[in-house]
Structure formats: C-alpha cells, structure tokens
C-alpha positions as CSV (number, residue, x, y, z in Angstrom):
1,M,0.0,0.0,0.0
2,K,2.9,2.3,0.8
3,N,4.5,1.6,-2.5
4,K,1.3,2.5,-4.3
5,S,1.1,5.8,-2.4
6,K,4.7,6.6,-3.2
7,W,4.2,5.8,-6.9
8,A,1.0,7.9,-7.0
9,A,2.7,10.8,-5.2
10,L,5.7,10.6,-7.6
11,L,3.4,10.6,-10.6
12,A,1.6,13.6,-9.2
13,V,4.8,15.6,-8.7
14,L,6.0,14.7,-12.2
15,L,2.7,15.7,-13.8
16,I,2.5,19.0,-12.0
17,A,6.1,19.8,-13.1
18,A,5.3,18.9,-16.7
19,L,2.1,21.0,-16.6
20,M,4.2,23.9,-15.6
21,T,6.9,23.4,-18.2
22,G,4.9,22.0,-21.1
23,C,7.3,19.1,-21.7
24,S,6.8,15.4,-22.0
25,L,8.8,12.3,-20.9
26,A,10.5,9.9,-23.3
27,R,12.6,6.8,-23.2
28,E,16.4,7.1,-22.8
29,D,16.8,6.5,-26.6
30,G,14.6,9.6,-27.2
31,T,11.6,7.8,-28.6
32,V,8.1,8.7,-27.3
33,V,6.7,6.0,-25.0
34,A,3.1,6.4,-26.2
35,Q,1.2,8.4,-28.8
36,D,-2.1,10.0,-27.7
37,E,-5.2,9.0,-29.7
38,L,-7.9,11.3,-30.9
39,I,-11.0,9.7,-29.3
40,G,-13.7,12.5,-29.6
41,V,-14.7,16.1,-29.5
42,M,-16.2,18.4,-26.9
43,V,-18.6,21.2,-27.7
44,R,-19.0,24.3,-25.4
45,Y,-21.2,27.3,-26.1
46,R,-20.9,30.7,-24.3
47,P,-23.9,32.7,-25.7
48,N,-22.8,35.9,-23.8
49,G,-19.1,35.5,-24.6
50,E,-18.0,35.3,-20.9
51,D,-14.8,33.5,-20.1
52,D,-15.5,30.3,-18.1
53,H,-11.8,29.7,-17.4
54,F,-12.2,26.1,-18.6
55,Y,-8.5,25.5,-19.3
56,E,-7.2,26.7,-16.0
57,H,-6.2,24.8,-12.8
58,D,-5.6,21.5,-14.5
59,A,-2.5,20.6,-12.5
60,E,-4.7,19.7,-9.5
61,A,-7.2,17.7,-11.6
62,A,-4.5,15.7,-13.4
63,A,-2.7,15.0,-10.1
64,Q,-5.9,13.8,-8.6
65,Y,-6.5,11.4,-11.5
66,L,-3.1,9.8,-11.0
67,L,-3.7,9.5,-7.3
68,T,-7.1,7.7,-7.7
69,H,-5.7,5.4,-10.5
70,A,-2.4,4.5,-8.7
71,S,-3.2,0.8,-8.6
72,E,-3.9,0.7,-12.3
73,L,-0.7,2.6,-13.2
74,E,1.7,0.9,-10.9
75,G,4.4,-1.0,-12.7
76,G,3.5,0.6,-16.1
77,E,5.0,3.6,-17.9
78,S,3.1,6.9,-17.4
79,T,4.4,9.6,-19.7
80,L,3.1,13.1,-19.8
81,P,1.5,14.4,-23.1
82,E,3.3,17.2,-24.7
83,G,1.7,20.5,-24.1
84,L,-0.5,19.4,-21.1
85,N,-0.6,22.8,-19.6
86,G,-2.9,25.8,-19.6
87,G,-4.2,24.9,-23.0
88,T,-5.6,21.5,-21.9
89,H,-8.2,20.2,-19.5
90,V,-8.4,16.7,-17.9
91,L,-11.9,15.4,-18.7
92,T,-14.4,14.9,-15.8
93,D,-17.6,12.8,-15.7
94,E,-19.6,16.0,-15.9
95,D,-17.7,17.1,-19.0
96,R,-18.9,14.0,-20.8
97,N,-22.4,15.5,-21.3
98,L,-20.7,17.8,-23.8
99,C,-18.7,15.1,-25.7
100,V,-18.8,12.4,-28.3
101,L,-16.2,9.8,-27.4
102,F,-14.9,6.5,-28.6
103,E,-12.4,5.7,-25.9
104,T,-10.5,2.6,-24.9
105,A,-11.7,1.1,-21.6
106,Q,-10.8,-2.0,-19.5
107,D,-12.9,-4.6,-17.7
108,E,-12.5,-8.1,-16.3
109,N,-14.5,-11.3,-16.7
110,E,-14.0,-15.0,-15.8
111,E,-11.2,-15.2,-18.5
112,G,-9.4,-12.2,-17.1
113,P,-8.9,-8.6,-18.1
114,Y,-9.9,-7.4,-21.5
115,T,-10.0,-4.1,-23.5
116,Y,-13.0,-2.7,-25.3
117,T,-14.2,0.5,-27.0
118,K,-16.6,2.6,-24.9
119,N,-19.0,4.9,-26.8
120,T,-20.2,8.1,-25.0
121,V,-22.7,10.5,-26.6
122,G,-23.4,13.6,-24.5
123,E,-27.0,14.8,-24.0
124,I,-26.5,17.9,-26.1
125,F,-26.0,15.9,-29.3
126,N,-29.2,15.2,-31.2
127,T,-27.9,12.8,-33.9
128,T,-24.7,10.9,-34.3
129,N,-23.5,8.5,-36.9
130,H,-20.3,6.5,-36.9
131,S,-18.4,3.9,-38.9
132,V,-15.3,1.8,-38.1
133,A,-13.4,0.3,-40.9
134,M,-10.7,-2.3,-40.3
135,T,-7.6,-2.5,-42.5
136,D,-4.5,-4.5,-42.6
137,E,-2.6,-1.7,-40.8
138,G,-5.3,-0.8,-38.2
139,E,-8.6,1.0,-38.1
140,A,-10.3,4.1,-39.4
141,V,-13.0,5.8,-37.4
142,E,-15.4,8.4,-38.8
143,V,-18.0,10.1,-36.7
144,S,-20.5,12.9,-37.5
145,A,-22.7,14.6,-34.9
146,E,-25.2,17.5,-34.7
147,V,-25.8,20.1,-32.1
148,Y,-28.6,22.8,-31.9
149,I,-28.1,26.2,-30.4
150,D,-30.8,28.7,-29.5
151,A,-31.1,31.1,-32.5
152,T,-32.0,34.0,-30.1
153,C,-28.7,33.5,-28.3
154,S,-26.6,33.6,-31.4
155,G,-25.2,37.1,-31.5
156,E,-22.0,39.1,-31.8
157,N,-20.8,38.1,-28.4
158,A,-21.4,34.4,-28.7
159,K,-18.5,31.9,-28.5
160,L,-18.6,28.3,-29.7
161,Y,-15.8,25.9,-29.1
162,I,-15.4,22.5,-30.7
163,D,-12.2,21.0,-29.2
164,P,-10.5,17.6,-29.7
165,V,-10.4,15.0,-26.9
166,Y,-7.3,12.7,-26.6
167,Q,-6.6,9.6,-24.6
168,R,-3.2,8.6,-23.3
169,A,-1.9,5.0,-23.2
170,D,-2.5,4.9,-19.5
171,G,-6.1,5.9,-19.9
172,L,-5.9,9.6,-19.1
173,V,-8.4,11.6,-21.2
174,Y,-8.0,15.3,-21.8
175,V,-9.3,18.1,-24.0
176,M,-7.0,20.4,-26.0
177,Q,-7.9,24.0,-26.6
178,D,-8.6,24.8,-30.3
179,S,-9.8,27.8,-32.3
180,G,-13.5,28.7,-31.9
181,F,-16.3,30.5,-33.6
182,F,-17.2,34.0,-32.5
183,G,-20.4,36.0,-33.3
184,L,-22.6,33.2,-34.6
185,F,-25.7,34.0,-36.7
186,G,-26.1,30.8,-38.6
187,D,-25.0,27.2,-39.1
188,V,-21.4,26.2,-38.8
189,A,-19.4,22.9,-39.1
190,K,-16.0,21.7,-38.1
191,T,-14.0,18.6,-38.7
192,I,-11.2,17.4,-36.5
193,S,-8.9,14.6,-37.7
194,A,-5.7,12.9,-36.5
195,E,-3.6,9.7,-37.0
196,S,-1.8,7.8,-34.3
197,T,0.2,4.7,-33.9
198,R,0.4,2.3,-31.0
199,I,2.2,-1.0,-30.3
200,D,-0.1,-4.0,-29.3
201,S,0.8,-6.7,-26.8
202,E,2.5,-8.8,-29.6
203,G,4.7,-5.9,-30.6
204,K,2.8,-5.1,-33.8
205,K,2.5,-1.5,-34.9
206,I,-1.2,-0.5,-35.1
207,K,-2.3,2.6,-37.0
208,R,-5.5,4.4,-36.3
209,S,-7.1,7.3,-38.1
210,A,-10.0,9.2,-36.6
211,S,-12.2,12.0,-38.0
212,Y,-15.0,13.8,-36.1
213,E,-17.3,16.2,-37.9
214,V,-19.7,18.4,-35.8
215,S,-22.5,20.4,-37.4
216,V,-24.0,23.2,-35.3
217,K,-27.4,24.6,-36.3
218,A,-29.3,27.6,-35.0
219,K,-32.9,26.5,-34.2
220,P,-36.1,28.2,-32.8
221,R,-36.7,27.5,-29.2
222,V,-40.1,26.1,-27.9
223,T,-41.2,28.2,-24.9
224,R,-44.5,26.4,-24.2
225,A,-46.7,23.6,-25.7
226,V,-50.4,22.8,-25.4
227,L,-51.9,19.4,-26.1
228,I,-55.3,19.5,-27.9
229,E,-57.5,16.4,-28.0
230,M,-60.2,16.0,-30.6
231,D,-63.1,13.4,-30.9
232,E,-64.1,11.5,-34.0
233,N,-66.4,14.4,-35.1
234,N,-63.4,16.8,-34.9
235,Q,-64.7,18.5,-31.8
236,P,-62.4,19.5,-28.9
237,V,-62.4,17.0,-26.0
238,A,-59.7,18.7,-23.8
239,S,-56.7,20.9,-24.0
240,R,-53.9,21.5,-21.4
241,E,-50.4,23.0,-21.2
242,I,-47.6,20.5,-21.0
243,D,-45.0,20.7,-18.3
244,L,-41.8,20.8,-20.4
245,S,-39.5,20.7,-17.4
246,R,-40.0,16.9,-16.9
247,D,-37.3,14.4,-17.9
248,E,-40.0,12.2,-19.6
249,L,-42.8,14.0,-21.5
250,V,-45.8,11.6,-21.4
251,E,-49.4,12.7,-21.6
252,F,-52.4,10.4,-21.3
253,L,-55.5,10.9,-23.5
254,S,-59.2,10.8,-22.7
255,P,-61.0,7.7,-23.9
256,E,-63.2,9.9,-26.1
257,T,-60.1,11.3,-28.0
258,A,-59.8,10.2,-31.6
259,W,-56.8,12.2,-32.6
260,A,-54.5,14.9,-31.1
261,L,-52.3,17.7,-31.9
262,V,-49.7,19.8,-30.1
263,E,-49.6,23.6,-30.3
264,T,-46.1,25.0,-29.8
265,H,-45.0,28.6,-29.1
266,V,-41.5,29.1,-30.5
267,I,-39.1,32.0,-30.4
268,E,-37.3,32.7,-33.7
269,A,-34.6,35.2,-34.6
270,D,-33.1,36.4,-37.9
271,W,-30.0,38.4,-38.6
272,G,-30.3,42.0,-37.3
273,E,-34.0,41.5,-36.3
274,A,-35.6,41.2,-32.9
275,P,-36.8,37.7,-31.7
276,V,-40.4,36.9,-32.8
277,E,-42.8,34.5,-31.1
278,K,-44.7,32.2,-33.5
279,T,-47.4,29.5,-33.0
280,E,-47.2,26.2,-34.8
281,R,-49.4,23.1,-34.7
282,K,-48.4,19.5,-35.4
283,L,-50.7,16.5,-35.8
284,I,-49.8,13.5,-33.6
285,E,-50.7,10.3,-35.4
286,L,-52.0,7.5,-33.1
287,E,-51.1,3.9,-33.7
288,N,-51.7,1.1,-31.2
289,G,-53.1,3.5,-28.7
290,Q,-50.1,5.9,-28.7
291,G,-48.3,8.5,-30.7
292,E,-45.1,10.6,-30.6
293,T,-43.7,13.9,-31.8
294,T,-40.5,15.9,-31.0
295,L,-39.9,19.3,-29.5
296,I,-36.8,21.5,-29.5
297,L,-36.2,22.5,-25.9
298,P,-33.5,24.1,-23.8
299,A,-30.8,21.8,-22.6
300,R,-29.1,22.1,-19.2
301,Q,-26.3,23.9,-20.9
302,E,-27.1,27.6,-21.5
303,G,-27.9,28.4,-25.1
304,I,-28.0,24.8,-26.3
305,L,-31.2,23.1,-27.5
306,V,-32.0,19.4,-27.6
307,L,-34.7,17.2,-29.3
308,K,-37.1,15.8,-26.8
309,S,-39.8,13.2,-27.5
310,L,-43.4,13.9,-26.4
311,T,-45.5,10.7,-26.1
312,V,-49.3,10.6,-25.9
313,A,-51.3,7.5,-25.1
314,Y,-54.5,6.1,-23.8
315,P,-54.5,4.9,-20.2
316,G,-53.4,1.4,-19.8
317,V,-51.3,1.2,-23.0
318,K,-47.8,-0.2,-22.6
319,L,-45.5,2.6,-23.8
320,D,-42.5,2.1,-26.0
321,T,-40.6,4.5,-23.7
322,G,-40.5,1.9,-20.9
323,I,-42.8,3.9,-18.6
C-alpha cells in the first residue's frame, strides 16, 4: 500500500512539473513512449461570450487522476502528453455530457482482463453517426454529430468551441484547446482529424485514423406547448399546457379522444432582427393507442437546445418509452 502511495505521489509531482513546463517524458533513446489518440470532440457554447476559465487549474485535476488510479498505473509507464498545460483540460464525468467519445476502456470477466471501446454520446447531441473500418494496418473511425443552439442567443458576443479530446496510453483523457467560432448568426461545421500509432501486446504496430465532424445549427426554441385532444367528429375534447421541465414527456389521453395535436409557441430570430414568437401546430398520429412527436427544448447547458420526445397514449397502454 505504501509503494502505491509513493508511486502515485511521484506521478503527481512529475505531472505538475510537466504541466508547468509544457514538456513530455520519453525513453532514454529519445523515442516517445506512447502516442495519444484522438477519441472524440467536446462542444462548449458561451452565448454571452463570458470566459469560463475552462482551461485553468488542471495541475490539481490531473494529479488527482493519478492518485485515484495509482493501482492501475503501478508498474507501467506513465508519460506526460506534450503540451498538457494551460491549453488542456483533464476530462471529468460532468464534461462527458458535452462530448462524443470512442475511448478505450478495460474490464474483467472470468477469463481475465480485456479491453473494449466505450462509446459516450453527451445529451447535447441530437444525432450521431459513426463507422469503423478495419484495415491490414489498423482501423479508421469516422464520426458525425449534430448540435442545436438557440437562435435567439446567437449574437456578436457568442462563442462556440469544438475541441479535440485525446486519450493517453495509461487511460488519461484530456481536452485540448482549439480555435473557436465567434459572433454566430447561422449554421457552422468543423472537422477534427488525426492519425496515431500504438504497439499492441504482440509488438505489432497498429495505425489508427479518426475523423470527427460536428455540425452546429441555430434553431427556434419552444417556450410552451399545449396538447389539444379531438373526438371523431373533430370537436375539442380537452386541452392543457404541457409541463416541459420533466425528464420524460408523457401525456395520457381521454377515452373519447380520436386524434390529437400539439400547439407550440416558439421564439425565432433572424440576422439583425428582434426575436419573434410564433405559434405552430403539429398533428400527432396515433397507432396502437399511442403517438409521438419531438420538441426542440433548452438543454441544461445555456444556449444549447435538444430534441425531446413527447409521447401521448390512452390509459393502460404499454408505452415504448418503458414507462
């Protein structure tokens, strides 16, 4: 136990020193011990342009990582990524809500430890697509993702950051600061690509290429929604405002309801014009006693919107949502 503590403390000291100097460790022959792999992207949006100091105070976070993972790192080589300083950030669990990641993870079963690819898609991403192609030399990963921002928040002070996320050979995951977009008034896209090489357990050189494309689109924000129920004679049965703050949006219909629609109030904004509120109506088709539509609602992250499903059903119907 004492050896683990000493090892962790030594790693922490080395890491803090490297963070301050911006250098990395290498073998005696000068070759780099490990090459960091691009495993994803992180999206941050600051609609008012304020500085969140995201890339500061990482020495403490990185040292804490090494201390908590001392048992995993003991006996192995732990090099420090070049440039891990004020322009990088050690990824936390909370940060993962803003990321798309394909990282390497380890687990153990009856046959012993094994390595697998862990996919993380943060809640701010509305659609993601990915493909992995295996070649004689290694693998090629291609990922595309889409994020919505509130059109009313997209102004001359807005800042949008799409930054690469890397993983070290010992499992450390960090974000590297990249150039951002400033003063957004429309849709933008950014692609981040990288190639890396690693040596497997048999000494074979494995090449890996990765490409992450993120599309960011400005969308109108739904401020309120009303469910309207109609009978078979197209006469109103009931109407009520929907509580949009719930995690699961499920509304149950009256037995007399033959069909339903949702009336949404949205805020739109165009270049140089003041935001305007508009009313829209969408028919909800019922099949097997239930129906579904989507609404664009605010996420927990300021200025970011997410697609959220609204399900309507007759009482007693088993829902596809699992409720």
